[in-house]
C-alpha positions, 0 to 999 in steps of 0.5 A: 119324321113324325111317327104314325103311331105305335106298334108293339113287338113281342120279343127282342131277339134276333128273330124279331129284328125283321119286325122291328126294322119293318115297323121303323120303315113303316113310320111307327114308334116301335115299342118292344117287350122281352123278359131279357133286357139284354136281348140282341135287338133291344137297342133297335127299339124306340121304347123297351119295357121288360115284360115276360112274354108269358104274362098276358095281363101285363102285356095287355095292360102295357098295350092299353097304356100305349094306346091311351098315350099315343095311339097303338096301331098294332101288336105283333110277334114272329118267331116266338111261342107267344102268338096267343099273348099278342092276340090277347093284347090286340083283342083287348085293344080292339086291334086287328088280329086273329081271335085270342081263341084261334091263337090259343088253338094254334099254340096248344097242340091238343086243341089244334088236333081237336080242331083239325079232327072236327074240321076233317083236316088230314092230321095224325091220330093223337092221345093226350097225356096229363101231367104225371101220367106218362108211366101209366099211359105207357103201361096201358099202351098195348093197343097203340101202333108204333112208331109214335111221336111224343111232344109237349102240348105247348112248346116250339122249336122241337123241344122235348119232341122225339120219335118213340119206337117201343113201349119201353121208350114211351114213359121216358119220352113223355116225361121229358116232353112234360118238362118242356111243357108249360102246362105239363101236358103231353101229346102222343101222335102217330108218326107221319113218314114222308117229305116235310115242308114249311109254309108261311101265309098271310090271312086277311079279308077272307083270303090266304096268300102263300108266302114261302113253300120250302123243303125242310131237312130233318135229321138225327132220329129219334129227335127232329132237328131241322138242319136247314131248308131250301126254298122253293120246294123241289116237290112236283106240282101235284104234291104242292097243290095238295099240301097247300090245300091241306094247309088252307083247310087247317088255317080255316079249322083253327079259325085264323082270319087276320094275320100270319100262319105258319105250317109244318106240313108232310106228304105221306102215303096217305097224302098231304097232312098237317103237322102243326100250324102256328098263328105267326110267321115262321121261326128260324130264318125263313120268313125274315131271311130266306123268303125275302131273298128268294122272292124279293118280297118283305113278308114281315112288313106285309104281315105288320101292315095287316096287324096295324089295319093297313092295306098291304098294297105290295102284297096285293100287287104281287100276289097271283091266284093259285089254281087247281085247288078244291072248288071251295078255295080256288078264288081265295088262295094266292101266292107270291112265288120265288124267283131264285133259290135260297138255302139255309143250313145250320152248323152243329157241335159235339158236346163241350165248351167253345174255346174259339170259332174259326172260318166265319170270315171265309164263309161270309166271303163265299159268292152268294152267301148273304148271312153267316149267323153265329149263335155259339162263341167263346165260352158257350156250352154246346151239345149235340142238338136234341132240338132246334134251339141247340144249333151253333149257327146258320148260313144263308146262300142264294143262286138262280140255280138250286144246286148252286145255292145248296152248294154255297151254303154247305161249303160255307158251313163246312169251313166253320170250326167250333174248337172246344176247350180241353178237359171237358167231361162231356166231350170225353164222354161223347168221344168215348161213347159213355153215359148219355152219349153211348147210344148207337143211333144218337148222337151219331158218329161223325163218320161211319162206313157206308154200311153204317158200321163204326170204324174200328182201328187195328192199333198194331197197324197204326202209324205214329202221329207226326209232330208236324206235316200232313196228317194224311201221311199216317191215315189208317187203312180203314179210312183210305177208301172213303176220303171223298165219300164220307161227310160229317154233320157239317158237310165236311168230307174226310179229306177236308177234315184232314186238311183243316187239321193240318191248317189249324194244328200244324205243330203238335205234341206227341199224340196217341194214334188210337185216340186221334183216329177214334176221335176223328171217327166219332167227332170229326175235326172237333174230336181231332183238335180236342185230342191235339189240344190236350183233351182226354187220354187213354 
């Protein structure tokens, strides 16, 4: 089939796969750039060129070259930090796009907050910290009310982002955030307590179409780790409308007019508030996976149509007006609703080096599970996540019933085990609560008592660990009441943990009971297997 021109996709990672495949379906020659020539989706491109996505001038020059030699129709990215690079190249080539200035406002959190403040968009009070001034800012923070959130001014994926409750924590948090910021600048914001939501939208011809409204599941303070999302949101109609209205006001304040927009939104005691809005489709798996499953609508293809100046016919045919918003937006805001529930859940690991991962095939076979996406495999260095790029993998499941979709995703995650290599100092430090892993709050134990206290075992009462047979036979009394009420980070009950240990380690060397059960309380099945495989000794 003769190609209808070219489209330039920024990024060749897994999250760009939906865009690359959409370009092929639309009949374009798909040209892809990435700094990593070994990125997962390089083989899917018709043409690949190694260009760093931060290098706007080189991207714009390549876009001009493509336009001159074969007709470039659009520039596009999703799931990257570089929507401003895409807008810059598109603008230089006079192609449809948000303006470069608007894309920069949506990429730089300080400019974003200023735009929201000028436009009367509900968002948190904020302060700017210049490079090298973190300590001085902390010293002069007497009038600031805690808790606060500290972030890099120009990064994504929650990297360098954390909650700060005291002035003593502020300088270290700001310095850490600065290390993740390309400009070295840091933003400090008031903390917004409340429910969290993720929204995607397409903006064109003066309209905004909501294409995905999900509940975000954020865990593990003081960091903000998204352990999954569920779509559609379970929030009530009144909250939903207020969140959409604030999102649309934020889009307008940023000046986003032609392309995608992604919002991190909250509903607080003050009402709906904007966390952040990006000038692209969402990262993670929402725009390319969970929303298409839940709505039977290819959001990425529609977004690419807009980027190429094509009328998104499927979008226009499916969308319906959102009623009940402010008088200034009732005629310009639409949505494409979901018809079923889709749940995405992540699995994570304690620190160490992966020896092998088991349970992937069984997870894939669970009814309703469409995707099991592993990011860590044999030889990978893993850690308890402090941001959203340090998770080990994700499961996506669907159902006509919300509870069933969630149960399917969590059942799949609970059977996946990341087994770690023995003799690793980071794993030892985690299990012994030493050094950077010594905090009472973070990283959290796999199992704590319902009142939050850690398990402390009376070593005189512990039974010897059998060389084979069920480990449940020697379960400490402290654990016994909680077999079916305690769950680890990966949705495994204590009972399931013990059954997995029996299955994965049926024959054992002589083990210290105290080490084994303390490792279970701290590190779950991973801690138990680490001890059984020869890791750590008292």
